[in-house]
PARODO-34059 format. One record per residue (C-alpha): residue number from 1; x, y negated, z negated. Coordinates in steps of 0.05 Angstrom, whole numbers, always signed. Example, Ala and Ser with C-alpha at 12.3 -4.5 7.8 and 13.67 -1.06 7.14 Angstrom:
BEGIN
1;+246;+90;-156;
2;+273;+21;-143;
END
This chain:
BEGIN
1;+0;+0;+0;
2;+24;-72;+10;
3;+73;-94;-43;
4;+48;-137;-101;
5;-23;-111;-96;
6;-57;-50;-127;
7;-121;-27;-95;
8;-145;+15;-152;
9;-153;-26;-215;
10;-167;-11;-288;
11;-229;-33;-324;
12;-227;-88;-375;
13;-234;-52;-442;
14;-210;-106;-490;
15;-272;-139;-519;
16;-244;-183;-574;
17;-252;-259;-564;
18;-195;-297;-532;
19;-149;-330;-583;
20;-152;-405;-589;
21;-93;-425;-547;
22;-110;-499;-550;
23;-86;-503;-622;
24;-19;-470;-611;
25;+47;-497;-586;
26;+67;-475;-517;
27;-5;-462;-499;
28;+7;-466;-424;
29;+66;-418;-423;
30;+31;-370;-470;
31;-32;-370;-428;
32;+3;-361;-361;
33;+53;-307;-384;
34;-1;-268;-420;
35;-48;-275;-361;
36;+5;-247;-314;
37;+19;-190;-363;
38;-54;-171;-366;
39;-57;-171;-290;
40;+2;-122;-288;
41;-35;-78;-338;
42;-98;-79;-296;
43;-140;-121;-344;
44;-164;-167;-290;
45;-223;-201;-325;
46;-179;-222;-383;
47;-123;-242;-336;
48;-170;-288;-297;
49;-196;-319;-362;
50;-126;-334;-388;
51;-100;-362;-321;
52;-161;-406;-316;
53;-144;-433;-385;
54;-72;-442;-365;
55;-95;-486;-307;
56;-133;-530;-356;
57;-73;-534;-403;
58;-25;-555;-348;
59;+11;-621;-359;
60;+41;-629;-289;
61;+19;-615;-218;
62;+71;-561;-213;
63;+44;-525;-274;
64;-27;-531;-249;
65;-8;-503;-180;
66;+30;-446;-211;
67;-31;-427;-253;
68;-75;-434;-191;
69;-30;-389;-151;
70;-26;-336;-205;
71;-102;-338;-213;
72;-106;-327;-138;
73;-62;-266;-145;
74;-108;-238;-199;
75;-170;-252;-159;
76;-138;-218;-99;
77;-125;-156;-140;
78;-197;-158;-164;
79;-220;-162;-92;
80;-254;-229;-102;
81;-227;-248;-34;
82;-261;-315;-21;
83;-241;-343;-89;
84;-171;-314;-81;
85;-164;-346;-12;
86;-179;-416;-39;
87;-131;-411;-98;
88;-74;-380;-60;
89;-78;-430;-3;
90;-78;-488;-52;
91;-14;-462;-84;
92;+17;-444;-17;
93;+6;-514;+9;
94;+37;-546;-53;
95;+101;-506;-58;
96;+160;-497;-12;
97;+219;-449;-8;
98;+217;-386;-51;
99;+152;-406;-87;
100;+117;-416;-21;
101;+144;-348;+2;
102;+112;-314;-57;
103;+43;-341;-41;
104;+54;-327;+33;
105;+62;-254;+13;
106;-4;-255;-25;
107;-39;-290;+33;
108;-12;-237;+79;
109;-41;-183;+34;
110;-107;-221;+34;
111;-108;-225;+110;
112;-94;-150;+114;
113;-154;-135;+69;
114;-196;-178;+115;
115;-169;-140;+176;
116;-136;-203;+204;
117;-72;-170;+227;
118;-41;-227;+266;
119;-52;-275;+208;
120;-22;-224;+160;
121;+40;-216;+203;
122;+48;-291;+208;
123;+49;-298;+132;
124;+96;-239;+123;
125;+143;-267;+176;
126;+143;-334;+140;
127;+158;-302;+73;
128;+214;-262;+106;
129;+245;-326;+134;
130;+236;-367;+70;
131;+267;-313;+26;
132;+337;-338;+42;
133;+382;-304;-11;
134;+324;-278;-52;
135;+329;-204;-35;
136;+267;-186;-75;
137;+222;-230;-32;
138;+260;-210;+31;
139;+249;-135;+18;
140;+177;-145;-4;
141;+161;-181;+61;
142;+202;-130;+100;
143;+162;-72;+72;
144;+97;-104;+93;
145;+124;-118;+162;
146;+149;-46;+167;
147;+78;-21;+152;
148;+53;-62;+211;
149;+110;-43;+258;
150;+100;+4;+318;
151;+104;+77;+296;
152;+171;+92;+330;
153;+204;+34;+293;
154;+177;+45;+223;
155;+227;+97;+199;
156;+288;+57;+221;
157;+261;-5;+187;
158;+249;+33;+122;
159;+319;+63;+124;
160;+349;-7;+129;
161;+305;-33;+72;
162;+325;+26;+29;
163;+397;+3;+31;
164;+376;-69;+17;
165;+336;-51;-45;
166;+399;-24;-77;
167;+431;-94;-74;
168;+376;-126;-117;
169;+409;-146;-183;
170;+347;-139;-227;
171;+341;-63;-234;
172;+267;-61;-258;
173;+248;-101;-196;
174;+274;-45;-151;
175;+226;+7;-179;
176;+160;-15;-146;
177;+198;-27;-81;
178;+225;+44;-81;
179;+155;+71;-95;
180;+126;+29;-39;
181;+179;+53;+9;
182;+168;+126;-12;
183;+94;+119;+1;
184;+106;+93;+72;
185;+159;+145;+88;
186;+114;+201;+64;
187;+57;+178;+109;
188;+103;+175;+169;
189;+123;+247;+155;
190;+50;+268;+152;
191;+29;+231;+215;
192;+87;+246;+261;
193;+115;+310;+233;
194;+184;+277;+230;
195;+204;+329;+178;
196;+271;+323;+145;
197;+287;+250;+158;
198;+222;+221;+131;
199;+219;+273;+76;
200;+290;+259;+55;
201;+277;+184;+51;
202;+214;+197;+10;
203;+251;+242;-40;
204;+310;+195;-45;
205;+267;+134;-58;
206;+228;+170;-112;
207;+293;+196;-143;
208;+321;+125;-146;
209;+257;+100;-180;
210;+260;+156;-232;
211;+333;+143;-246;
212;+318;+70;-261;
213;+261;+91;-306;
214;+301;+145;-343;
215;+321;+103;-403;
216;+264;+52;-401;
217;+204;+53;-447;
218;+144;+91;-420;
219;+104;+47;-372;
220;+55;+48;-314;
221;+114;+54;-266;
222;+134;+120;-299;
223;+64;+146;-285;
224;+66;+121;-213;
225;+133;+154;-200;
226;+112;+222;-229;
227;+45;+218;-194;
228;+77;+203;-126;
229;+126;+261;-131;
230;+71;+308;-154;
231;+29;+289;-94;
232;+87;+303;-48;
233;+98;+371;-79;
234;+24;+388;-74;
235;+24;+370;+0;
236;+84;+417;+10;
237;+47;+473;-26;
238;+96;+472;-84;
239;+40;+483;-133;
240;+82;+500;-195;
241;+126;+439;-188;
242;+66;+395;-172;
243;+29;+420;-233;
244;+88;+408;-279;
245;+98;+337;-255;
246;+23;+322;-258;
247;+21;+347;-330;
248;+79;+301;-346;
249;+45;+242;-312;
250;-19;+256;-352;
251;+21;+259;-417;
252;+55;+193;-404;
253;-9;+160;-381;
254;-47;+181;-444;
255;+10;+152;-487;
256;-1;+83;-458;
257;-52;+30;-476;
258;-123;+46;-454;
259;-139;+10;-390;
260;-68;+2;-365;
261;-67;+66;-322;
262;-140;+85;-318;
263;-140;+82;-242;
264;-81;+129;-237;
265;-113;+178;-285;
266;-170;+190;-235;
267;-122;+220;-184;
268;-79;+254;-237;
269;-137;+291;-269;
270;-167;+309;-201;
271;-100;+339;-180;
272;-97;+378;-245;
273;-166;+405;-228;
274;-144;+426;-158;
275;-80;+458;-182;
276;-110;+494;-241;
277;-164;+522;-196;
278;-113;+543;-143;
279;-76;+582;-197;
280;-139;+615;-224;
281;-147;+573;-287;
282;-219;+554;-277;
283;-234;+532;-348;
284;-176;+483;-348;
285;-196;+461;-278;
286;-267;+447;-301;
287;-242;+405;-360;
288;-195;+366;-315;
289;-249;+351;-263;
290;-296;+329;-319;
291;-243;+281;-345;
292;-233;+254;-275;
293;-307;+241;-266;
294;-311;+209;-335;
295;-254;+163;-315;
296;-290;+144;-250;
297;-352;+127;-289;
298;-311;+84;-337;
299;-277;+46;-281;
300;-330;+49;-226;
301;-343;-26;-226;
302;-270;-41;-212;
303;-256;+13;-159;
304;-248;-22;-92;
305;-298;-2;-38;
306;-246;+6;+17;
307;-173;+22;+22;
308;-125;-15;+67;
309;-137;+32;+125;
310;-211;+17;+125;
311;-234;+85;+101;
312;-290;+90;+51;
313;-262;+99;-19;
314;-323;+141;-36;
315;-320;+191;+21;
316;-245;+203;+19;
317;-230;+195;-55;
318;-289;+198;-101;
319;-337;+247;-68;
320;-286;+305;-68;
321;-279;+296;-144;
322;-353;+296;-158;
323;-363;+357;-112;
324;-303;+392;-143;
325;-336;+386;-212;
326;-404;+406;-186;
327;-374;+467;-152;
328;-339;+490;-215;
329;-402;+480;-257;
330;-441;+524;-208;
331;-387;+577;-210;
332;-388;+575;-286;
333;-464;+582;-286;
334;-455;+650;-252;
335;-415;+674;-312;
336;-467;+655;-363;
337;-525;+697;-391;
338;-592;+674;-366;
339;-605;+634;-429;
340;-543;+591;-419;
341;-546;+583;-344;
342;-593;+524;-342;
343;-546;+479;-381;
344;-492;+486;-327;
345;-542;+477;-271;
346;-566;+413;-304;
347;-495;+387;-311;
348;-484;+403;-237;
349;-547;+365;-218;
350;-527;+306;-262;
351;-459;+305;-227;
352;-493;+303;-160;
353;-534;+244;-185;
354;-470;+207;-204;
355;-443;+222;-135;
356;-505;+193;-103;
357;-501;+129;-144;
358;-428;+119;-126;
359;-443;+132;-52;
360;-498;+80;-50;
361;-453;+29;-85;
362;-400;+43;-33;
363;-451;+33;+23;
364;-476;-33;-5;
365;-404;-58;-6;
366;-391;-74;-78;
367;-383;-42;-146;
368;-435;-83;-181;
369;-484;-41;-220;
370;-540;-13;-178;
371;-604;-44;-202;
372;-636;+22;-220;
373;-711;+25;-219;
374;-718;+89;-257;
375;-778;+90;-302;
376;-847;+117;-311;
377;-853;+192;-323;
378;-799;+214;-371;
379;-829;+282;-382;
380;-795;+313;-322;
381;-819;+334;-253;
382;-895;+325;-246;
383;-941;+384;-236;
384;-947;+412;-166;
385;-881;+377;-148;
386;-812;+405;-134;
387;-746;+367;-126;
388;-695;+400;-79;
389;-621;+384;-81;
390;-583;+413;-21;
391;-508;+406;-35;
392;-462;+418;+24;
393;-396;+451;+8;
394;-343;+473;+58;
395;-368;+545;+62;
396;-441;+542;+39;
397;-502;+502;+21;
398;-520;+505;-52;
399;-594;+494;-66;
400;-621;+470;-133;
401;-696;+467;-140;
402;-726;+434;-201;
403;-800;+442;-220;
404;-837;+433;-285;
405;-814;+504;-303;
406;-740;+490;-297;
407;-683;+495;-246;
408;-674;+551;-196;
409;-611;+561;-155;
410;-601;+593;-86;
411;-541;+594;-41;
412;-537;+597;+35;
413;-471;+619;+67;
414;-456;+573;+125;
415;-398;+527;+141;
416;-406;+453;+132;
417;-386;+441;+205;
418;-443;+486;+230;
419;-493;+451;+184;
420;-470;+383;+208;
421;-472;+403;+281;
422;-542;+433;+276;
423;-569;+373;+238;
424;-538;+324;+288;
425;-566;+362;+348;
426;-635;+368;+317;
427;-637;+294;+300;
428;-613;+275;+370;
429;-664;+319;+404;
430;-722;+289;+365;
431;-696;+219;+374;
432;-692;+229;+449;
433;-760;+263;+453;
434;-731;+328;+479;
435;-771;+393;+477;
436;-709;+435;+461;
437;-711;+426;+385;
438;-748;+486;+358;
439;-688;+533;+348;
440;-652;+480;+307;
441;-716;+464;+269;
442;-725;+537;+249;
443;-652;+546;+230;
444;-653;+486;+184;
445;-718;+511;+153;
446;-685;+578;+140;
447;-625;+545;+107;
448;-662;+495;+64;
449;-735;+514;+51;
450;-744;+589;+63;
451;-704;+611;+2;
452;-757;+580;-43;
453;-820;+596;-2;
454;-847;+648;-50;
455;-829;+610;-112;
456;-863;+546;-87;
457;-925;+585;-67;
458;-928;+618;-135;
459;-923;+551;-171;
460;-973;+516;-126;
461;-924;+464;-100;
462;-958;+410;-59;
463;-905;+356;-58;
464;-832;+369;-41;
465;-781;+314;-58;
466;-714;+324;-23;
467;-648;+293;-45;
468;-611;+301;+22;
469;-536;+306;+28;
470;-492;+275;+83;
471;-516;+297;+153;
472;-582;+323;+125;
473;-603;+251;+115;
474;-609;+244;+191;
475;-663;+297;+199;
476;-738;+289;+192;
477;-752;+340;+138;
478;-826;+345;+156;
479;-807;+370;+225;
480;-772;+433;+200;
481;-810;+494;+226;
482;-823;+561;+193;
483;-840;+596;+258;
484;-915;+582;+252;
485;-922;+510;+230;
486;-883;+448;+211;
487;-863;+436;+138;
488;-907;+374;+136;
489;-967;+419;+148;
490;-950;+455;+83;
491;-924;+400;+37;
492;-925;+325;+28;
493;-851;+309;+36;
494;-812;+251;+9;
495;-738;+238;+1;
496;-699;+201;-53;
497;-627;+179;-54;
498;-625;+204;-125;
499;-675;+212;-181;
500;-631;+167;-225;
501;-646;+111;-175;
502;-721;+125;-169;
503;-778;+96;-209;
504;-827;+153;-219;
505;-881;+111;-251;
506;-953;+119;-227;
507;-977;+60;-184;
508;-1027;+12;-214;
509;-1100;+28;-202;
510;-1121;-42;-181;
511;-1119;-68;-110;
512;-1048;-87;-89;
513;-1037;-155;-59;
514;-993;-152;+3;
515;-944;-195;+42;
516;-946;-176;+115;
517;-896;-204;+165;
518;-879;-187;+237;
519;-847;-212;+300;
520;-872;-191;+368;
521;-831;-245;+400;
522;-770;-284;+376;
523;-750;-356;+372;
524;-685;-390;+350;
525;-658;-325;+320;
526;-633;-307;+390;
527;-584;-366;+387;
528;-555;-337;+323;
529;-543;-266;+347;
530;-469;-251;+354;
531;-444;-210;+413;
532;-430;-154;+362;
533;-502;-154;+338;
534;-528;-155;+409;
535;-483;-97;+425;
536;-510;-59;+365;
537;-581;-69;+390;
538;-563;-45;+459;
539;-526;+15;+429;
540;-589;+34;+392;
541;-629;+29;+456;
542;-579;+69;+497;
543;-583;+126;+447;
544;-659;+129;+446;
545;-685;+122;+517;
546;-725;+188;+517;
547;-739;+180;+592;
548;-765;+251;+597;
549;-827;+232;+558;
550;-843;+169;+599;
551;-848;+126;+537;
552;-862;+58;+568;
553;-889;+32;+502;
554;-830;+53;+460;
555;-815;+3;+406;
556;-744;-19;+422;
557;-705;-66;+467;
558;-744;-82;+530;
559;-720;-78;+602;
560;-651;-61;+579;
561;-633;-18;+638;
562;-648;-74;+688;
563;-615;-128;+647;
564;-547;-159;+662;
565;-514;-148;+595;
566;-459;-197;+610;
567;-512;-252;+604;
568;-531;-234;+533;
569;-467;-205;+505;
570;-419;-262;+517;
571;-414;-333;+542;
572;-445;-364;+603;
573;-508;-406;+608;
574;-538;-409;+538;
575;-609;-421;+561;
576;-606;-361;+608;
577;-576;-319;+551;
578;-631;-339;+502;
579;-687;-325;+552;
580;-658;-257;+570;
581;-652;-239;+497;
582;-723;-260;+482;
583;-748;-216;+539;
584;-706;-157;+517;
585;-725;-162;+443;
586;-800;-170;+452;
587;-843;-122;+412;
588;-914;-128;+441;
589;-942;-74;+396;
590;-925;-110;+332;
591;-982;-160;+339;
592;-1034;-105;+340;
593;-1000;-71;+280;
594;-999;-134;+238;
595;-1073;-148;+254;
596;-1092;-76;+237;
597;-1054;-75;+171;
598;-1081;-143;+151;
599;-1152;-116;+158;
600;-1136;-61;+108;
601;-1091;-96;+57;
602;-1111;-159;+20;
603;-1058;-214;+20;
604;-1019;-260;+65;
605;-997;-245;+136;
606;-949;-282;+182;
607;-935;-267;+255;
608;-883;-293;+304;
609;-867;-367;+292;
610;-901;-362;+223;
611;-849;-309;+203;
612;-790;-354;+190;
613;-741;-342;+134;
614;-764;-404;+96;
615;-838;-389;+104;
616;-826;-317;+82;
617;-789;-343;+20;
618;-844;-392;+2;
619;-898;-339;+10;
620;-857;-289;-32;
621;-851;-340;-88;
622;-925;-357;-88;
623;-956;-291;-107;
624;-944;-225;-142;
625;-943;-179;-81;
626;-940;-104;-93;
627;-934;-85;-19;
628;-886;-120;+30;
629;-895;-98;+103;
630;-843;-123;+154;
631;-850;-104;+228;
632;-791;-129;+268;
633;-725;-107;+298;
634;-678;-79;+246;
635;-618;-33;+250;
636;-586;+3;+192;
637;-514;+20;+207;
638;-457;+52;+169;
639;-453;-3;+117;
640;-494;-60;+89;
641;-453;-107;+132;
642;-479;-74;+196;
643;-552;-73;+172;
644;-603;-128;+185;
645;-675;-147;+201;
646;-694;-202;+250;
647;-742;-257;+230;
648;-769;-305;+282;
649;-714;-357;+268;
650;-657;-321;+234;
651;-622;-256;+217;
652;-642;-226;+150;
653;-586;-186;+117;
654;-595;-140;+58;
655;-568;-194;+12;
656;-614;-244;+46;
657;-673;-199;+33;
658;-653;-194;-40;
659;-647;-270;-44;
660;-717;-279;-15;
661;-748;-231;-64;
662;-713;-254;-128;
663;-771;-291;-161;
664;-790;-276;-232;
665;-855;-246;-207;
666;-818;-191;-170;
667;-774;-179;-231;
668;-834;-171;-276;
669;-876;-133;-225;
670;-832;-92;-178;
671;-854;-82;-107;
672;-892;-17;-103;
673;-876;-7;-29;
674;-831;-39;+22;
675;-849;-19;+93;
676;-797;-31;+148;
677;-834;-18;+213;
678;-795;-21;+278;
679;-729;-15;+241;
680;-684;+45;+255;
681;-621;+80;+234;
682;-558;+84;+277;
683;-553;+150;+315;
684;-503;+201;+290;
685;-481;+161;+228;
686;-501;+201;+167;
687;-491;+139;+123;
688;-541;+96;+162;
689;-604;+123;+127;
690;-574;+96;+62;
691;-592;+28;+91;
692;-665;+42;+81;
693;-652;+61;+9;
694;-607;+1;+0;
695;-660;-46;+27;
696;-709;-19;-25;
697;-659;-30;-81;
698;-641;-99;-57;
699;-716;-116;-54;
700;-728;-83;-122;
701;-780;-38;-90;
702;-801;+28;-120;
703;-805;+61;-52;
704;-794;+45;+21;
705;-827;+70;+85;
706;-780;+67;+144;
707;-766;+100;+211;
708;-706;+140;+233;
709;-713;+119;+306;
710;-754;+70;+348;
711;-826;+92;+351;
712;-881;+87;+403;
713;-928;+28;+392;
714;-995;+64;+389;
715;-967;+120;+346;
716;-938;+68;+297;
717;-1004;+31;+291;
718;-1043;+96;+279;
719;-994;+119;+225;
720;-995;+53;+189;
721;-1071;+47;+191;
722;-1082;+118;+165;
723;-1027;+111;+113;
724;-1053;+47;+83;
725;-1125;+71;+83;
726;-1100;+133;+47;
727;-1066;+96;-10;
728;-1120;+42;-18;
729;-1188;+72;-2;
730;-1174;+146;-13;
731;-1125;+135;-72;
732;-1077;+187;-45;
733;-1004;+189;-67;
734;-958;+154;-18;
735;-927;+220;+3;
736;-996;+252;+15;
737;-1021;+190;+51;
738;-962;+193;+99;
739;-973;+268;+108;
740;-1046;+257;+128;
741;-1025;+202;+177;
742;-974;+248;+208;
743;-1023;+307;+211;
744;-1072;+264;+250;
745;-1019;+254;+304;
746;-999;+327;+304;
747;-1072;+346;+317;
748;-1077;+300;+377;
749;-1054;+322;+447;
750;-1019;+256;+461;
751;-975;+252;+399;
752;-963;+324;+379;
753;-888;+321;+394;
754;-846;+305;+331;
755;-817;+246;+367;
756;-881;+208;+352;
757;-896;+226;+280;
758;-831;+252;+250;
759;-789;+188;+246;
760;-831;+159;+189;
761;-796;+173;+124;
762;-816;+155;+53;
763;-757;+144;+7;
764;-764;+133;-68;
765;-827;+137;-110;
766;-874;+187;-78;
767;-934;+179;-124;
END
């Protein structure tokens, strides 16, 4: 990772009040030195507080700018990038020479985090040039430049820097440089199979770091050095050596102050779990994985969402740990007598819930606490209801089914790649309206539902709530087929991201006031659509043409095949671009849907030019709405940043939706249902359905009704009418009302294909 920045940070555990520096001599120096020290320990909240105080205590411009720059470095490490940018640039502009070089390094790191590579290189180059005789700054900048260098040049640059590090007079300063260099050399060896040369440089760098640490007091750097070497040994399948070093790293880490190495302990404990399991010590492995998960839960708010290479920190780092623990708990359940088995199954289910929470946090793009809406029925799963957890492991699907009578476990032997491929193909066939879907539908039914057929029949299950995993989120569960009929013909089916993020309270009996908004045509929003957003809309259309069904009224981008995309995707005549976009984005069926829904639901409706962001906000603040229905273009991509809804005049992001629905009335009376009609998920991205769940959480809604792909206008209107009549006039549960609406289409000749009825998914509260 870039020098001077740690991407995994420790949680702030010190809760005692800050001492009163204002009454002590040397208050500025005390505040700034202590603030820097806390940053190095990972206590970022306390570091920021102290450095903010230091800035107030400054007596000169130089002192104030130093405190500002150090505060920027702390904010950078805490991933508060906008605030860090302002502070660092202020200090960078004030100083010259070596001091300016230091802040140039930090600004380079900031630019790297923001994926601005040219800007990062410019700052690193400047720091490299300004370093003069300061070898520490020179090498720090050189290491960052080496990371950005073309692959064939990296190893030579690192070799030269290795020699330069040895000439730094301050021995402790060499240690993090050697560790950084070792990390880069190791990655080169992995990527290019350079073997001995890269491996030798990695070992030698780690050896130098450990020599310098040999007689020093135990510190975070000791743990980093042991951890890095243990990782190298594990990758080379030297399990015994890796285990010994990991045990040493854990011992040193636990001897240090709480909070100073918490981030490192996550990887250390997880490696202990892997190595113990590989050597047949399952009990020790289970304990190590449990400690790793406990550590994640302690630090979760401070774990960055992405690493420097852009990969999701959840998918590549956290998920394997949660799944490792869940796997061991399930294995341990097999060893228990029947009376003790449920406790382990419950722990496995709870671990899956923690996994789901962390995944949604990762999707939403921050580590702030998910505003859970759990509440209502605390007595467990309601009567005639079952909750199914399919958990995909490398070689099997584990199935946990919870009913009012307890938890039942089944296991289906199939590789994760086969499951993923089948789910993707099935979702694609339905999205495109193909007829060749039945074999995949039956196979998925056999894997997921058939193992519990008899049990659910015996217990009179009428509602099935699924907590889907990874690629299973892409499939319409109601369209799974048992060979005679669809699953939706047997059960009312809902999905939840996790029960811990679901309010299971029964809806109020009184009539629910509604806020209904839609856009059949678009105004000034077309001037605000970036080429990237336009490209995303076209990509969604390209993947969902379904030409074989002749769907002329499909709710998606219009006339896209005959449109000159160069007009709408880039520069050129702005008026021509706007007109072309308006034509392409038009949703003629939305007007009929809004009128139909307004006749059923009491409340306020706004269509086209009445559906502006400001008007929507004013309406939201004026009444306690329990149903919010939005019919407009929306795409949910692989992250919250690539998810949006279009109003008539502007783009509505997830954060924007949250801002619009933040009034006290919504806090006191959560939205019962958020309906996102005409929105869709990105094809083939198994994270995109999380956008529907994320929208519900951002809107503080108990449940959300969305669509997995663009739907046909008439089918959409029929489903919405039948659904809303079901929950208002017939007082059906939301899941049963949606089931009845889908059954009505299945029974018709025109809409029997799952393309028409299957994309509608209810996520969250199903009652």
